N, C-alpha and C positions, 0 to 999 in steps of 0.2 A: 494576433490571431484570436478570434472569438472562441470561448470555451462553452461547451454544452455538457451539463451534468447528466450522465446516463443512469446513475444510481447513487443514492446517498442514504446512509443509515447512521444514526448517532444515538447511543444509549449507554447508561451506566452499567457496567458488567464487572463481575469479580475477576481477578487475575487469571484464575484457572479457566474460565470461559473464554477470555481473550486469547490465552495460549492455545486453546482448542481451535479457535477460528484460524489463528496464524499457522498452526500445525496442518490444518486441512489445506490451506493455500500452499504451504511448503510441499506437502505430499503431492498435490496436483502439479506443481512446477517440476518437481523431481521426476515425475512420471511422464511429463510432456503432455499433460491433459489440460483441457480448457478449465477455466475457473468460472463458476456460476454464482452470482450474488443474488439473493432474493430476500425480500421482506415485504409482507403485506401484498399489495398488487404490483409491486416493482420487481423486475427481474432483468438481469443482463448476463450474458455469457461472453467471455473474452478469451482469446487464445494467444497468450504471450508467445513471441518467437523464442528461439533457442537462446538468444543473447539480448534480452531487453536491458535498458538502462535501469540501474537500481539506485535510488536516491534515499539517503537516510538523513533526517534533519532533527536536531534538538532545538527547541525554541523556548524563550521566556517572554511572555507578554505582560505588560503592566508597568507601573511606575518604577523608576530606578531606585527609589528610596522606600518602597513598601512591598507588601506581598503581591505576587503576580500569579499567572497561570503558566504551568510548564506543560510541554508536549513533546512527544517523540513521534515523528511521522516516517512511515515507510512507503515508498512509491515505486512502482514499476512503470516504466514509460517506454513507448516504442511508436514508430510511425506506422500507420496502417499500411500493410503490404510490404513492410521492410523487415529485415532480419535482425535488427538491433545494432547496438554500437559497442564501443570499447570504453572502459572506465578510465579515470584519471588518477588511479592510486588504489592500493589494496585496502579494503574495508576490513576492520576487525570489530567484532561485538563480543564483549566479555561479560 
């Protein structure tokens, strides 16, 4: 299935600023409100359903015998017009 990027932003931020962005998303999710992302002339508003699929991924890219790039990705996913799905195990973040 083809993918169309609706919004993308990438910049170096300090940890406190990143936590603030994540907290705003968390607050909107908890309140059942839409999430609006905007930067420059880009903007998109999305309304996650009550039970979206939540994916967490930790990755390392690079050579096996040298320094690489580490990442943690958080993704909410749902079908347009659907109510969301069930997970396949309890997630814990410590």
